[in-house]
Phi, psi and omega in degrees: 000310181301320184292329178286326184281338189300315181295330179299309179305316184297320182294317180299319182298319178295320181298314177299320177299319181294320183288323182276347186305307181300319181287323181293319179295318181293319181295324179296319184292316178299320182296317179296320178297322177290323181278335191303313177303322180283313175297317176297318176298313181301317183292321178299316178294324180294319178298322181292313184286336183253016178285156176059041177085358181294326179292316180295321178288334185103352180295329178300321180289328176289326175301315179294322178296320184290329176294320177294320179300315179295319176297317175298316177299318180289331175294322176290324178297321178297317183287325181284325176294318178299326181277315191274320192257306188277346188269355184225161174307161185303312182298319179287327177299313179303318177297318181293317181293319177298318178300319178299312176297322185289319186284327183262320185279327178297310171300324177300322177300330176280320181288326189303318177296342180275336188295317180303302179298331176293317180293330176299330179281359179239048184294332179266007182231039182293320180296319180292324180297312180292321175300316180299320183295324176291311183295323177298320181289326174302314183289320183295324178300317179297318176296322177294336186292341179279339185250352187292329182292327182259340179070031179296169182294335181296345179291327187287319176298324179292322178296322173303313177300319175301316180298311181298312180295326181293317178296318177304312175305313184298320178300309184292323180301316181300322182285338185277327189306315182296335180281347177251014184291123177293160177305140176058031177252126178283152175304314179298321175292325176293314179296324178298316178301311183300315183289320181295324179297318178301319181289324175293320179291326176298318179292331179281316187287334183298308178289334175294317179296319177298319175298319175295326181291327179293321184286322179208144180301338180247010185301312179303319182292322177294324175296311179301319182299318178297319180293315179293330175294317176299318180296324176303313179297317180293322179295328180283345176268006177289159185302149180297338179295344175303327182272005177290131178207069181287114171072018183287144175224175181279152180243158180227142181295329179247151180285132181234040183110157186293330183281354178241100180306141179221167182297327181292333185285346184260012176119153185285343188298319179296317181295314182292325176297322178291326178295315181295315176296327182293323180296316183289327178289328172299322177295318179301311173298323180293313181296318180308308188276321183296307181293328180301315177281324179293319182283341174289322176276319184237078183297164174299158188303121175079008183239157177283169179296321181290316177299315177307309182296325179293324179292322179290319183296318179297318177299316177296322181291319179294318177299316177300314180298316178294321177296320178291326183290320188269359180304310182290331180292317177299317183294318186291340180272007173096005179289124176294149178301324178300316180295320184297313182298316184294321179295313179300317179295322176296317181299309185292328178294316177299324179289327179291320180299316177300319179297326179288322185276335185227057182293136178181182185298315182299314180295327178298309183296320181295321180293318182287328173293315179294319179297320174295317183294312185288323177297318180297309185291327177291322178296312178302320182290323179297319174300321182290323179297315179298318180293328181281316189256343181266123179305150179303328183297339182236010190288323184298313180299324182294319176296321180297314182292316178296323179295317182298316181297316181292325175295319180293325174299317179299324181296309181304317181292319175301318177297322176298315181298327178284324185285332184291149168296152188278073178235116186301309183302313176300313183301311178296327176295319177296319177302311180297330178295313181280338172294318177300319177297317176296324176299315181295323181288323190251325192295317182296320176294323179293321180291316177300315179298324180292320182291322180294323184285325179090144183296319183295317183289320182294324181286324183288317186285344178257008180292319179214134172256132184254000000 
């Protein structure tokens, strides 16, 4: 009986399949057509981030995580800029930005020395630390959404929390990169990939955040919340070797006795590299705030204030991306990180002097592009110095201390930019002045360290940081 009914069922099934076939096939084709741009893009991104062994080592997952981090941060920046800067006249905006720096950066200066030691106590919880930094910013973005429309004082403590969480993520991320390094991968090349992913994501997310901000005063913050929640999940999915920390201890910028390793005890190159990077980070903070107010009052020739600011931002972004992209090429050709940092500082100093002497629209764009390029290359080279010269037992803390010092240098530069009169020639002269101080402090020591080390030794020891 069952055997007799079986052909009938099979025949009925084929009939139904034939009747539903054209509609079903058409539906599947439409579905594939709609999904193709997204799945194709996702597969292309995955191939790029996981290329050359980055997928097997786990570096690809960190690259994608850092892209999410950069996109989330820029969406919060868009929301804050719309509230603090663009929504009020220039004089009021200067006061609001100064208040923002005072309320957020002053406590950060007190908290910053604590961040490194706290992270040192979590050597086996780096994934959890990065996930916590992401989750904290997701929660803070929602809390900020209630105050962003009015710009009330309650916005600033939340902004401080975002800053602290972002810096904490950055410190842990820097310490994680060497543990995910693929075979025959230089540290500078790995850092270049991670940083470039963040820059590209920032460039994509910025206009999206601006569009969300047009729809709603808190739209960009909700977008940031969604990204940071995704980042929380991805941080926990990093390889288990990220949490490996055999024998690590804390480091100090200054020597406190032979039993406490410090950055100074491992050679002068790291300290001089940090001084050079601090000067360039001061320039970054200075240009952001000084040009933001200067171009709002005195736009570039024939352009509106918004277009002028956009042009300068694009120039800085392109310079930063180019510096990140060429970093590995310079390193692989045997250029020591000391020489790269000294060269970059000299180039940006010469450009700042030219901008002061021949101030104008062209020189503003050139300086911002050069500043972005040289800062990117200098930071990559500083990371390589720390990886090369700082023992692994104190490397995590060394990154924490250096990141904190650079953040505070950025704050000092920003404060100078807010306080100065809106005179372009004067501003560029001041920028050239503190770059010159950094050049005097750092360049001679960097060149001396490079000569003592020798070209062959410098090239070989920076090929791969383990």
